[in-house]
Structures are given as structure tokens and as C-alpha cells.
C-alpha positions in Angstrom: 57.9 -15.7 -26.4 56.1 -16.9 -23.9 56.5 -13.4 -21.5 55.3 -11.2 -24.4 52.6 -13.5 -24.7 51.6 -13.1 -20.8 52.1 -9.5 -21.3 49.5 -9.8 -23.8 46.6 -11.9 -22.3 47.2 -9.1 -18.9 46.9 -6.8 -21.2 43.4 -8.1 -23.1 41.9 -9.3 -19.2 42.7 -5.1 -18.3 41.1 -3.9 -21.2 37.7 -6.3 -21.2 37.5 -5.5 -17.1 38.1 -1.3 -18.3 35.1 -1.8 -20.5 32.9 -4.0 -18.4 33.6 -1.4 -15.6 32.7 1.5 -18.1 29.5 -0.2 -19.5 27.7 -1.3 -15.9 28.3 2.3 -14.6 27.2 4.0 -17.9 24.3 1.6 -17.2 23.7 2.3 -14.0 23.8 6.0 -15.1 21.3 5.9 -17.3 19.1 3.9 -15.5 19.6 6.1 -12.4 19.9 4.6 -8.6 17.2 4.0 -6.2 17.4 5.1 -2.5 15.4 1.3 -1.3 15.1 0.9 2.6 12.9 -1.8 4.1 12.0 0.2 6.9 10.0 2.7 4.5 7.8 0.2 3.9 5.7 0.3 7.0 3.1 -2.7 8.4 -0.2 -0.7 8.8 -0.6 0.2 12.1 -4.3 -0.3 13.6 -5.9 2.0 15.6 -9.3 1.0 17.5 -12.7 3.2 18.3 -15.1 1.0 20.0 -15.3 -2.6 19.7 -15.7 -2.5 15.6 -14.3 0.7 14.2 -10.2 0.9 12.6 -8.5 3.3 11.8 -5.4 5.2 10.8 -4.1 8.1 12.5 -2.4 9.5 8.9 -6.2 9.3 7.0 -6.3 12.2 10.3 -3.6 14.3 9.7 -3.7 14.8 6.7 -7.6 14.9 5.7 -8.9 15.6 9.3 -8.5 19.3 9.1 -6.7 19.8 12.5 -9.3 18.6 14.3 -8.6 15.7 15.3 -10.9 15.3 18.2 -14.1 15.7 16.0 -13.1 13.2 13.9 -12.6 10.9 16.4 -16.0 11.9 17.6 -17.4 11.0 14.5 -15.6 7.6 14.6 -17.6 7.1 17.6 -20.9 7.9 16.2 -20.3 5.6 13.1 -19.3 2.8 15.6 -22.3 3.2 17.9 -24.2 3.1 14.3 -22.3 -0.3 13.4 -23.4 -1.6 16.1 -26.7 -1.4 16.2 -26.9 -2.3 12.6 -24.6 -4.7 12.0 -23.3 -6.0 15.5 -20.9 -8.6 14.2 -19.0 -6.3 11.6 -15.5 -5.0 12.4 -14.3 -2.5 9.3 -12.0 -0.3 8.6 -12.2 3.8 7.5 -9.9 4.2 4.5 -11.5 7.7 3.5 -13.2 11.1 4.3 -14.3 13.9 1.8 -16.2 17.2 3.0 -19.6 18.9 1.7 -18.6 22.4 2.7 -22.1 23.8 1.2 -23.6 21.8 3.6 -21.4 20.7 6.4 -22.0 16.6 5.2 -18.7 14.4 5.8 -18.9 11.2 3.7 -16.7 8.4 5.7 -15.1 5.3 3.2 -15.0 1.9 4.6 -14.6 -1.8 4.1 -15.2 -4.6 6.3 -12.4 -6.4 8.5 -12.2 -9.9 9.9 -9.6 -11.1 11.8 -7.5 -8.1 10.8 -7.6 -8.2 7.0 -9.4 -6.0 4.9 -12.1 -8.0 2.8 -12.3 -6.3 -0.7 -15.4 -5.4 -2.5 -17.3 -4.3 0.8 -16.6 -0.7 0.7 -19.4 0.8 1.9 -20.6 4.9 2.4 -21.4 6.7 5.7 -22.2 10.8 5.9 -22.3 12.6 9.2 -24.5 15.8 9.5 -24.5 17.4 12.0 -23.2 14.7 14.4 -25.5 12.4 13.1 -25.4 9.8 10.9 -27.1 11.4 7.4 -29.2 9.2 5.9 -28.5 5.6 5.3 -25.4 3.2 4.4 -24.7 2.9 0.7 -23.0 -0.4 -0.2 -20.8 0.6 -3.8 -20.7 -3.4 -4.6 -22.3 -6.0 -2.1 -22.7 -6.6 1.7 -21.1 -7.5 4.4 -19.7 -11.5 4.0 -19.8 -14.1 6.5 -16.6 -15.9 6.3 -13.8 -17.1 8.2 -10.1 -15.7 7.1 -7.7 -17.9 8.3 -4.0 -15.9 8.6 -1.6 -18.9 10.0 -0.4 -19.8 7.5 0.6 -16.7 5.4 4.1 -15.6 4.4 6.2 -14.0 6.2 5.2 -10.1 5.7 9.4 -9.2 5.0 9.7 -11.5 2.7 6.3 -9.6 0.9 7.8 -6.5 1.4 11.2 -7.7 -0.4 9.1 -8.7 -3.4 7.1 -5.6 -3.7 10.9 -4.0 -3.6 12.7 -5.8 -5.9 9.8 -4.7 -8.2 10.0 -1.3 -7.8 13.8 -1.6 -8.2 13.0 -3.1 -11.7 10.7 -1.0 -12.8 11.6 2.2 -11.1 10.7 4.5 -14.3 7.3 3.6 -13.9 7.5 4.5 -10.3 9.4 8.4 -10.3 9.3 11.3 -13.2 13.0 11.2 -12.9 15.3 8.6 -12.2 18.1 9.8 -9.6 19.9 8.4 -6.4 17.3 11.0 -5.1 14.3 7.9 -5.3 13.1 7.1 -2.7 10.3 4.3 -1.9 8.3 4.4 0.7 4.7 3.2 1.3 2.6 1.0 3.6 1.9 -3.2 3.8 -1.2 -4.2 4.7 -3.2 -7.6 4.5 -6.2 -8.2 2.3 -8.9 -11.1 0.9 -10.8 -10.8 -1.9 -13.2 -13.7 -3.5 -10.5 -14.4 -6.7 -7.7 -14.4 -5.2 -7.8 -14.8 -1.1 -5.4 -13.7 1.0 -2.8 -11.5 -0.3 -0.4 -8.7 0.8 -1.0 -5.3 -0.8 2.5 -3.4 -0.6 1.1 0.7 -1.9 4.0 2.6 -3.0 4.8 6.0 -4.3 2.2 7.7 -6.8 -0.6 5.3 -6.1 1.7 2.5 -7.3 1.2 -1.0 -5.6 2.3 -5.0 -6.2 -0.4 -7.6 -4.4 1.2 -10.8 -3.9 -0.7 -14.1 -2.7 -0.1 -14.1 1.2 -0.2 -18.0 0.8 2.2 -19.4 -1.8 3.7 -16.0 -2.7 2.9 -15.3 -6.0 2.9 -11.9 -7.7 -0.9 -11.4 -8.4 -1.2 -7.8 -9.7 1.3 -4.7 -10.1 0.3 -1.1 -11.1 3.1 1.5 -11.1 2.8 5.1 -11.6 4.8 8.4 -11.5 2.1 10.9 -10.9 1.6 12.3 -14.0 -1.2 12.4 -15.8 -0.9 13.5 -19.6 
């Protein structure tokens, strides 16, 4: 009797284990797996022109129309202009656009303090015929005068891990179809805004991002998008 009871218990346990594996695999198949690598989230790497202008090579590679030397020359022109008009300001060029009708190139930037991008200080400068065209235009407000202390911020790897964990949880919002071929990629950098102070911003696929308080590690804001506009 005891032997039959033991066999019955073993059979029940095996059935339960089998069902658990089946439903786990089914759920994983429905959700899709996600290729997540820590190394795919890069820390932003800045290059410098003069003593005040920072930029990324990626912008020149993607929007420089194959003429890196010309773009770097424009950066020198902007650097000199800013040095003459805002001698104590460092800044970062994050975008550029062309007006092919008259040959003007518009450069967009942010102020930087202690290698931190200052949100809300975005500005536009135009160059035409290798000269500054017009005045600087501020989209929000002018540059700020403050000190940014980054000595007590959390480790960047902690921020990256939080962002990757959220990306896995929201994979269906990031990718149009979820499969094991989906790979999370992006970059992480430090920014500052008046409401949330110092933040890590992790920008990923299709403009998805996670903002994390760089002091407390708290999630401040998230946005997930699969790149499809309906």
C-alpha cells in the first residue's frame, strides 16, 4: 500500500513538473526572448573642438554626408563664436540639419557643465558660406550659471542594468515583433534638469528611453516605442 502511494506521489510530481515546464516554455515563446547585452548600452563618448565644444562621431557619420572635415571646420567656427560671445560656457552639438535651397546648415546644441548635458538650454546656430548666419536662437531659456557635482552619483552600470531590466519587461512596446533576434542597443549619458536634478538617460531602440535619478537610482521617466506610427 505504501509502495503504491509513493509511486502515485512520484507520478503526480512528474506530471506537475511537466506542466510547469510546458507553460513556462509556452509563455516564453509567446513573449519572445530578448538578446540583451550589457556591452550594447554604450557610455556616451565625447570628442572636443577648441576648449568648449563637444561632439559625437556618430552624428558626423550619420548626417555629415561623408564630409567629416567640413563638419569639423564648422565646429571650429561655432567654437570661436561661442568663445567670443559666451566665454565661460561649454556645450554639446547633438544634431544638424541642412537647408539645401540656400546651403545653410543648422546646428543644435545644449550647454554642458562638468560633462553633464543641461536639459532646457537647447539652442540653434546656422552656418552659411563658412560664417555664422544670424544670431543664436534659444528654444527654451538661456544658459544657466550653476555648479554640477557628480561625486555622489550611482555607478553607471547600475543605471544600465535598471534600463535593461525595464526593456525586457516592455519588449513588446519596443519591437514590432518579438523574437530571439531582437537586440537592445543604445547609449547612456548624464543629464541635468531643474525638476529632477542629475539623471542618467539611457536611450535605446527606436527612441525608447529610461531616465534614472543619478543620486537615488529611482526611475524618473520611461518611454517605449517600436518605431511604427499608426
